[in-house]
C-alpha positions as CSV (number, residue, x, y, z in Angstrom):
1,X,0.0,0.0,0.0
2,X,1.8,3.1,-1.1
3,X,1.0,6.8,-1.0
4,X,3.0,9.3,-3.2
5,X,5.4,6.4,-4.0
6,X,6.4,5.8,-0.3
7,X,5.4,3.2,2.2
8,X,3.5,4.1,5.4
9,X,4.6,2.8,8.7
10,X,2.9,-0.4,9.8
11,X,1.6,-1.0,6.3
12,X,2.1,-4.8,6.5
13,X,0.1,-4.9,9.7
14,X,-2.8,-2.7,8.5
15,X,-3.4,-4.2,5.1
16,X,-4.0,-7.6,6.6
17,X,-7.3,-6.4,7.9
18,X,-8.9,-5.7,4.5
19,X,-12.6,-6.4,4.6
20,X,-12.9,-5.3,8.2
21,X,-14.1,-1.8,9.3
22,X,-10.4,-0.7,9.6
23,X,-9.7,-2.2,6.2
24,X,-12.5,-0.2,4.7
25,X,-11.1,3.0,6.1
26,X,-7.6,2.2,4.8
27,X,-9.1,1.3,1.4
28,X,-10.8,4.6,1.2
29,X,-7.7,6.4,2.2
30,X,-5.7,4.5,-0.4
31,X,-8.3,5.3,-3.1
32,X,-8.1,9.0,-2.3
33,X,-4.3,8.9,-2.1
34,X,-4.1,7.3,-5.6
35,X,-6.5,9.9,-6.9
36,X,-4.3,12.7,-5.6
37,X,-1.1,11.0,-6.7
38,X,-2.5,10.7,-10.2
39,X,-3.3,14.4,-10.3
40,X,-0.4,15.7,-8.3
41,X,1.4,17.1,-11.4
42,X,-0.9,18.5,-14.1
43,X,0.3,20.6,-17.0
44,X,3.5,22.6,-17.2
45,X,4.0,23.8,-13.6
46,X,7.0,26.0,-14.2
47,X,5.5,27.7,-17.2
48,X,2.3,28.3,-15.3
49,X,4.2,29.9,-12.4
50,X,6.2,32.1,-14.7
51,X,3.1,33.4,-16.5
52,X,0.9,33.7,-13.5
53,X,-0.6,37.2,-12.8
54,X,-0.6,36.6,-9.0
55,X,1.5,34.3,-6.9
56,X,0.6,33.2,-3.4
57,X,3.5,32.0,-1.2
58,X,2.6,30.3,2.0
59,X,4.1,27.9,4.6
60,X,2.2,25.1,6.3
61,X,3.6,23.6,9.5
62,X,2.4,20.1,10.4
63,X,4.0,19.2,13.6
64,X,3.1,16.6,16.2
65,X,0.0,16.8,18.3
66,X,-1.0,15.4,21.7
67,X,-4.7,14.9,22.5
68,X,-4.2,15.3,26.3
69,X,-7.0,13.1,27.5
70,X,-7.2,12.9,31.3
71,X,-6.7,9.1,31.4
72,X,-3.7,7.8,29.5
73,X,-3.7,4.7,27.4
74,X,-4.5,1.7,29.6
75,X,-5.6,-2.0,29.3
76,X,-6.1,-5.0,31.5
77,X,-5.8,-8.5,30.0
78,X,-7.0,-11.7,31.8
79,X,-6.5,-15.2,30.4
80,X,-9.7,-17.2,30.3
81,X,-10.6,-20.8,29.8
82,X,-10.4,-22.6,26.4
83,X,-7.4,-20.5,25.2
84,X,-9.5,-17.3,25.4
85,X,-8.6,-13.8,26.4
86,X,-10.7,-11.1,28.1
87,X,-9.3,-7.5,27.6
88,X,-10.6,-4.4,29.3
89,X,-9.4,-1.6,27.0
90,X,-9.8,2.2,27.1
91,X,-10.6,2.4,23.4
92,X,-12.8,4.3,21.0
93,X,-12.9,1.2,18.7
94,X,-13.1,-2.1,20.7
95,X,-13.8,-4.1,17.6
96,X,-10.5,-3.2,16.0
97,X,-8.7,-4.0,19.2
98,X,-10.3,-7.4,19.1
99,X,-9.3,-7.9,15.5
100,X,-5.6,-7.0,16.1
101,X,-5.3,-9.1,19.3
102,X,-6.7,-12.2,17.6
103,X,-4.3,-11.9,14.7
104,X,-1.4,-11.3,17.1
105,X,-2.1,-14.3,19.3
106,X,-3.1,-16.5,16.4
107,X,-6.5,-17.3,17.7
108,X,-10.0,-16.8,16.3
109,X,-11.8,-13.6,17.1
110,X,-14.5,-15.4,19.1
111,X,-11.7,-16.3,21.6
112,X,-11.0,-12.6,22.3
113,X,-13.5,-10.6,24.3
114,X,-12.8,-6.8,24.5
115,X,-14.8,-4.8,27.1
116,X,-15.0,-1.0,27.3
117,X,-17.0,0.4,30.1
118,X,-16.1,4.0,29.4
119,X,-13.1,6.1,28.3
120,X,-11.5,8.9,30.3
121,X,-11.3,11.3,27.4
122,X,-10.4,10.6,23.8
123,X,-10.5,13.4,21.2
124,X,-9.5,10.7,18.7
125,X,-6.4,9.7,20.7
126,X,-8.0,6.5,22.0
127,X,-8.9,5.2,18.5
128,X,-6.0,3.5,16.7
129,X,-3.5,4.5,19.3
130,X,-5.1,2.3,21.9
131,X,-4.6,-0.9,19.8
132,X,-0.8,-1.4,20.3
133,X,-1.2,-0.9,24.1
134,X,-4.1,-3.4,24.4
135,X,-2.3,-5.9,22.1
136,X,0.9,-5.8,24.0
137,X,-1.0,-6.3,27.2
138,X,-2.9,-9.3,25.8
139,X,0.3,-10.8,24.4
140,X,2.0,-10.6,27.8
141,X,-1.0,-12.2,29.5
142,X,-1.2,-14.9,26.9
143,X,2.5,-15.8,27.3
144,X,2.6,-15.6,31.1
145,X,-0.9,-17.1,31.6
146,X,-1.7,-14.6,34.3
147,X,-3.5,-11.2,34.3
148,X,-1.5,-8.2,33.0
149,X,-2.3,-4.5,33.4
150,X,-0.7,-1.8,31.3
151,X,-1.0,1.9,32.3
152,X,1.2,4.4,30.5
153,X,2.6,7.4,32.5
154,X,2.1,10.8,30.9
155,X,5.6,11.1,29.4
156,X,5.5,7.7,27.8
157,X,1.9,8.3,26.5
158,X,3.0,11.6,24.9
159,X,6.1,10.1,23.3
160,X,4.0,7.2,21.9
161,X,1.0,9.2,20.8
162,X,2.4,12.7,20.0
163,X,4.5,12.1,16.9
164,X,2.4,11.1,14.0
165,X,4.5,11.1,10.7
166,X,3.2,8.4,8.4
167,X,4.7,9.4,5.1
168,X,7.9,10.8,3.6
169,X,6.4,12.8,0.7
170,X,9.8,13.8,-0.7
171,X,9.0,16.2,-3.6
172,X,5.4,17.1,-4.2
173,X,3.8,19.4,-6.7
174,X,0.1,20.5,-7.2
175,X,-1.6,22.4,-10.0
176,X,-4.6,24.0,-8.4
177,X,-7.3,25.9,-10.3
178,X,-9.4,28.2,-8.1
179,X,-12.9,28.8,-9.6
180,X,-15.5,31.3,-8.5
181,X,-19.1,30.1,-9.0
182,X,-22.4,31.9,-8.8
183,X,-23.7,29.3,-6.3
184,X,-22.1,27.7,-3.2
185,X,-20.7,24.3,-3.9
186,X,-22.2,21.2,-2.3
187,X,-24.5,23.3,-0.1
188,X,-27.2,20.6,0.0
189,X,-30.9,21.3,-0.2
190,X,-32.1,24.9,0.5
191,X,-33.9,23.8,3.6
192,X,-30.7,22.3,5.0
193,X,-28.4,25.2,4.0
194,X,-28.9,27.4,7.1
195,X,-25.6,29.2,7.1
196,X,-26.8,32.5,5.5
197,X,-29.8,32.7,7.9
198,X,-27.9,32.0,11.1
199,X,-25.1,34.4,9.9
200,X,-27.6,37.2,9.7
201,X,-29.5,36.2,12.8
202,X,-26.4,36.3,15.0
203,X,-25.4,39.6,13.6
204,X,-28.8,41.0,14.5
205,X,-29.2,39.4,18.0
206,X,-25.6,40.5,19.0
207,X,-25.9,44.0,17.6
208,X,-22.9,43.4,15.5
209,X,-23.0,46.6,13.3
210,X,-23.6,48.8,16.3
211,X,-20.7,47.2,18.3
212,X,-18.4,47.8,15.3
213,X,-19.0,51.5,15.5
214,X,-18.6,51.5,19.3
215,X,-15.3,49.8,19.0
216,X,-14.1,52.4,16.5
217,X,-14.9,55.1,19.0
218,X,-13.2,53.2,21.8
219,X,-10.0,52.7,19.7
220,X,-9.9,56.5,18.9
221,X,-9.9,57.6,22.6
222,X,-7.8,54.8,24.1
223,X,-4.1,54.8,23.3
224,X,-2.8,51.7,25.2
225,X,-5.9,49.4,24.9
226,X,-7.4,48.4,21.6
227,X,-10.5,46.3,20.8
228,X,-11.4,44.1,17.8
229,X,-14.5,42.2,16.7
230,X,-14.9,39.4,14.2
231,X,-17.7,37.3,12.8
232,X,-16.6,33.8,11.6
233,X,-18.7,31.1,9.9
234,X,-17.8,27.4,9.7
235,X,-18.9,24.6,7.5
236,X,-18.0,21.1,8.8
237,X,-18.8,17.8,7.2
238,X,-19.8,14.9,9.4
239,X,-20.3,11.3,8.4
240,X,-22.9,8.9,9.7
241,X,-21.7,5.3,10.2
242,X,-23.6,2.0,10.7
243,X,-24.2,1.4,14.4
244,X,-25.7,-1.6,16.3
245,X,-28.1,-1.4,19.2
246,X,-29.8,-3.9,21.5
247,X,-32.6,-3.4,24.0
248,X,-33.7,-6.0,26.5
249,X,-36.4,-5.9,29.1
250,X,-36.0,-8.1,32.2
251,X,-38.8,-9.8,34.1
252,X,-39.0,-7.1,36.8
253,X,-39.4,-4.4,34.1
254,X,-35.8,-3.1,34.2
255,X,-34.3,-2.4,30.9
256,X,-30.7,-3.2,29.6
257,X,-29.3,-1.4,26.6
258,X,-26.2,-2.1,24.6
259,X,-24.8,0.1,21.8
260,X,-21.7,0.2,19.7
261,X,-20.9,3.8,20.7
262,X,-18.4,4.4,23.6
263,X,-19.1,6.9,26.4
264,X,-16.2,9.4,26.3
265,X,-17.8,12.0,28.4
266,X,-19.8,13.4,25.5
267,X,-23.1,12.3,27.0
268,X,-23.8,9.3,24.7
269,X,-25.2,7.2,27.5
270,X,-27.5,10.0,28.6
271,X,-28.9,10.4,25.1
272,X,-29.3,6.6,24.7
273,X,-31.2,6.3,28.0
274,X,-33.5,9.1,27.1
275,X,-34.2,7.7,23.6
276,X,-34.9,4.3,25.1
277,X,-37.4,5.7,27.7
278,X,-39.0,7.9,25.0
279,X,-39.4,5.2,22.4
280,X,-40.8,2.5,24.8
281,X,-43.1,5.2,26.3
282,X,-45.0,5.2,23.1
283,X,-47.0,2.3,24.5
284,X,-48.8,5.0,26.5
285,X,-49.8,7.7,24.1
286,X,-50.7,10.1,27.0
287,X,-47.1,10.1,28.2
288,X,-48.1,8.9,31.6
289,X,-45.2,6.5,32.0
290,X,-41.6,7.7,32.6
291,X,-39.3,4.7,32.1
292,X,-36.0,6.6,32.4
293,X,-35.1,5.3,35.8
294,X,-35.6,1.8,34.7
295,X,-32.9,2.0,31.9
296,X,-29.3,1.0,32.3
297,X,-26.7,1.2,29.5
298,X,-24.0,-1.4,29.9
299,X,-20.4,-1.6,28.6
300,X,-19.5,-2.4,25.1
301,X,-18.7,-6.1,24.7
302,X,-17.3,-7.3,21.3
303,X,-18.8,-10.8,21.8
304,X,-22.2,-9.6,22.9
305,X,-22.7,-6.8,20.3
306,X,-20.8,-7.2,17.1
307,X,-20.0,-4.7,14.4
308,X,-19.6,-1.9,17.0
309,X,-17.5,0.3,14.8
310,X,-15.7,3.2,16.3
311,X,-16.7,6.3,18.2
312,X,-15.6,9.4,16.5
313,X,-16.7,12.3,14.3
314,X,-19.4,13.9,16.4
315,X,-22.2,11.6,15.2
316,X,-22.0,8.4,17.2
317,X,-24.4,9.5,19.9
318,X,-27.1,10.2,17.3
319,X,-26.4,7.0,15.4
320,X,-26.6,4.9,18.6
321,X,-29.9,6.5,19.5
322,X,-31.3,5.7,16.1
323,X,-30.3,2.0,16.5
324,X,-31.9,2.0,19.9
325,X,-35.1,3.7,18.7
326,X,-35.5,1.0,16.0
327,X,-35.0,-1.8,18.6
328,X,-37.6,-0.2,20.8
329,X,-40.1,0.1,18.0
330,X,-39.8,-3.7,17.5
331,X,-40.6,-4.2,21.2
332,X,-43.5,-1.8,21.1
333,X,-45.0,-3.8,18.2
334,X,-44.7,-7.0,20.2
335,X,-46.1,-5.6,23.4
336,X,-48.9,-3.4,22.1
337,X,-51.4,-6.3,21.3
338,X,-50.9,-7.7,24.8
339,X,-51.4,-4.3,26.4
340,X,-54.7,-3.8,24.5
341,X,-55.9,-7.2,25.6
342,X,-55.0,-6.6,29.2
343,X,-56.7,-3.1,29.2
344,X,-59.9,-4.7,27.9
345,X,-59.8,-7.2,30.9
346,X,-58.6,-4.9,33.7
347,X,-58.6,-1.3,32.6
348,X,-55.3,0.6,32.9
349,X,-52.1,-1.5,32.8
350,X,-48.8,-0.5,34.4
351,X,-45.4,-1.2,32.8
352,X,-44.4,-3.8,35.4
353,X,-47.7,-5.7,35.0
354,X,-47.3,-5.6,31.2
355,X,-43.8,-7.0,31.4
356,X,-44.7,-9.7,33.9
357,X,-47.5,-11.0,31.7
358,X,-45.3,-10.8,28.6
359,X,-42.8,-13.0,30.4
360,X,-45.4,-15.5,31.3
361,X,-46.6,-15.6,27.7
362,X,-43.1,-16.0,26.3
363,X,-43.1,-12.7,24.4
364,X,-39.6,-12.0,23.1
365,X,-38.4,-9.1,25.2
366,X,-35.1,-8.5,23.5
367,X,-34.5,-6.8,20.2
368,X,-31.3,-6.1,18.2
369,X,-30.9,-3.7,15.3
370,X,-27.9,-2.8,13.1
371,X,-28.8,0.7,11.8
372,X,-27.1,1.7,8.6
373,X,-27.6,5.1,6.9
374,X,-28.6,5.3,3.3
375,X,-25.5,5.9,1.1
376,X,-26.9,9.1,-0.2
377,X,-27.4,10.5,3.3
378,X,-24.2,9.4,5.0
379,X,-22.5,12.9,4.8
380,X,-24.0,16.0,6.3
381,X,-22.8,19.6,6.6
382,X,-22.9,21.4,9.9
383,X,-23.0,25.1,10.1
384,X,-22.1,27.6,12.8
385,X,-21.3,31.2,13.3
386,X,-19.4,33.0,16.2
387,X,-19.0,36.7,16.9
388,X,-16.2,37.5,19.3
389,X,-15.0,40.8,20.8
390,X,-11.6,41.1,22.5
391,X,-9.4,43.8,24.0
392,X,-5.7,43.8,23.9
393,X,-3.2,45.6,26.2
394,X,-0.5,47.2,24.0
395,X,2.0,47.3,26.9
396,X,1.9,43.6,27.8
397,X,0.3,41.9,24.9
398,X,-2.5,40.4,27.1
399,X,-5.7,39.5,25.3
400,X,-9.1,39.8,27.2
401,X,-12.2,38.1,25.7
402,X,-15.0,40.6,26.3
403,X,-17.9,38.7,24.7
404,X,-18.7,35.8,22.4
405,X,-22.0,35.0,20.7
406,X,-22.5,31.6,19.0
407,X,-25.1,30.0,16.9
408,X,-24.5,26.4,16.0
409,X,-26.9,24.3,13.9
410,X,-26.6,20.7,15.1
411,X,-30.0,19.7,13.7
412,X,-32.7,18.5,16.0
413,X,-31.0,18.2,19.4
414,X,-31.7,15.0,21.3
415,X,-30.5,16.7,24.5
416,X,-30.0,20.5,24.3
417,X,-28.2,20.6,27.7
418,X,-25.7,18.0,26.6
419,X,-25.2,19.6,23.2
420,X,-24.8,23.0,24.7
421,X,-22.1,21.7,27.0
422,X,-20.3,20.1,24.1
423,X,-20.4,23.3,22.1
424,X,-19.2,25.5,24.9
425,X,-16.6,23.1,26.0
426,X,-15.2,22.7,22.5
427,X,-15.2,26.5,22.1
428,X,-13.2,26.9,25.3
429,X,-10.8,24.2,24.0
430,X,-10.5,26.3,20.8
431,X,-9.6,29.4,22.8
432,X,-6.6,27.5,24.1
433,X,-5.8,26.4,20.6
434,X,-5.9,29.9,19.1
435,X,-4.4,32.1,21.8
436,X,-2.8,30.1,24.6
437,X,-1.6,26.6,23.8
438,X,0.7,25.5,21.0
439,X,-1.3,22.8,19.3
440,X,-0.3,22.3,15.7
441,X,-3.3,20.6,14.1
442,X,-7.0,21.4,14.5
443,X,-10.2,19.7,15.5
444,X,-14.0,19.5,15.2
445,X,-16.7,22.1,14.4
446,X,-17.4,24.1,17.6
447,X,-13.7,24.2,18.4
448,X,-13.1,26.0,15.0
449,X,-15.6,28.7,16.0
450,X,-13.0,30.0,18.4
451,X,-11.1,31.2,15.4
452,X,-13.3,34.3,15.8
453,X,-11.2,35.1,18.9
454,X,-8.1,35.0,16.8
455,X,-9.6,37.1,14.1
456,X,-10.9,39.7,16.6
457,X,-7.4,39.8,18.2
458,X,-5.9,40.5,14.7
459,X,-8.3,43.4,14.2
460,X,-7.3,44.9,17.5
461,X,-3.6,44.5,16.6
462,X,-4.3,46.2,13.2
463,X,-5.7,49.3,15.0
464,X,-2.7,49.3,17.4
465,X,-0.3,49.2,14.5
466,X,-2.0,52.1,12.7
467,X,-1.5,54.3,15.7
468,X,2.0,53.0,16.3
469,X,2.9,54.0,12.7
470,X,1.5,57.5,13.2
471,X,4.3,58.3,15.6
472,X,7.2,56.8,13.8
473,X,6.9,53.0,14.3
474,X,7.8,50.4,11.7
475,X,10.4,52.7,10.2
476,X,7.8,54.4,8.0
477,X,4.6,56.3,7.8
478,X,2.3,53.3,7.3
479,X,2.1,49.9,9.0
480,X,3.5,46.9,7.1
481,X,1.3,43.8,6.5
482,X,1.6,41.3,9.3
483,X,0.8,37.6,10.0
484,X,-0.7,36.6,13.4
485,X,0.5,33.2,14.4
486,X,-1.5,30.5,16.1
487,X,-1.5,30.6,19.1
488,X,-1.7,34.4,19.5
489,X,0.1,34.4,22.8
490,X,1.0,37.5,24.8
491,X,4.5,37.7,23.4
492,X,3.2,37.4,19.9
493,X,0.6,40.1,20.4
494,X,3.1,42.4,22.1
495,X,5.7,42.1,19.4
496,X,3.1,42.8,16.6
497,X,1.9,45.9,18.6
498,X,5.4,47.1,18.7
499,X,8.0,46.1,21.3
500,X,9.1,49.8,21.6
501,X,5.7,51.4,21.2
502,X,6.1,53.3,24.5
503,X,9.5,54.7,23.5
504,X,8.3,55.7,20.1
505,X,5.3,57.4,21.6
506,X,7.4,59.4,24.1
507,X,9.9,60.3,21.3
508,X,7.0,61.6,19.2
509,X,5.7,63.7,22.2
510,X,9.2,65.2,22.8
511,X,9.6,65.9,19.1
512,X,6.2,67.5,18.9
513,X,6.9,69.6,22.1
514,X,10.3,70.8,20.7
515,X,8.7,71.8,17.4
516,X,6.1,73.7,19.3
517,X,8.6,75.6,21.4
518,X,10.8,76.4,18.3
519,X,7.9,77.9,16.5
């Protein structure tokens, strides 16, 4: 498997899993890579550059990244009877852990049981990176015939997970044609394309135009503090993936739910519990029965619920809920005729009574579903807008966030409180990305809205540089173009505002005073 004529690390290991979910991902990556490789050099590149009216020169830095989940990579492997292995893995994709362990130990997959109760933070770092840790743990337990636990300290975890450099591209050339169209590309149906409406709605609700004028006045009368405001939209594509779900009702009326999605702290279990209670509650059209307290979501188990897939991409909670909803619909269809018969005999029927009678009559009280989206509806575009206002201190370079307004279209929210927490949390994480912490690659939709903080900071710096130039800064009468790095830390902001701005200001005052006396 090659990309741009080079071999990726671990290629021999990865390609053996063709036909499995991981293999499908790799196959799609390879297909895209081949497509790019075939189009990497188009036409006469040198001639095109020589004859170009405009040339854009830029530098892209792709360094290492660390996800910084609270819990580091960890696994516990316990040998079981009949040459089997039970592995407790902190993983976003237990199924792939099972596949790799089975191949490493040379045993069938049904001899490997991977259990994931929950994960102490992931951000993608517990997806593929959890596999070698769990596999090494299982191998040691298999050889020693005794339980083995692996828990990486933070330094080891950062060394192992932080440096991701798969390919040596060597020389690479692209011939890119930028086209301007009269319609937005791939915007979806008009009813789904909400970006223009939320863009204008947020500007109105936040008094954006009025605040722009107020900031102009503030910057005129304040010499050592400047404000900036920015409005930034985002478009982020998310992909729905097939997800299994299983709902079982026990004889006492308690409910057990299994899903392929892993609880990472994103509220997946909360949404699944609510969906289960809501869907089974349709047995009572008046909404008189609240079953939420009867629902328990249990850990992911690769031998109990197969084809679990992986938890990533901001869509697994909703996919899991849809699988659970379909399973509940099957149970409702089975129970509804019995409920109607009991109501004719005894009037109102409680949930516990209904389930007791269903157990006596051997009604199947367990339903499994493997929900798969239609191919045409697997990809969706998410839209969001943020307006942020900041104030910078020209003397220290400190940036203060004064206000941020956000509208994020996540569709029909299954739990607004959970989704609001996710949006706000990701935005705060993005603040660190853009002005505090030196991450070198980016993340998912709400995080990117924090770029409005960066853009607002740039506008404030622009105003500061205009004033700095007015009293002799930048060795000229006008400010030079500037580039604001990410993250826009205090030293970066201070340098762009002028390291000697106080000195230049005092010199201009002295010069002006001397000129006044001389006249």
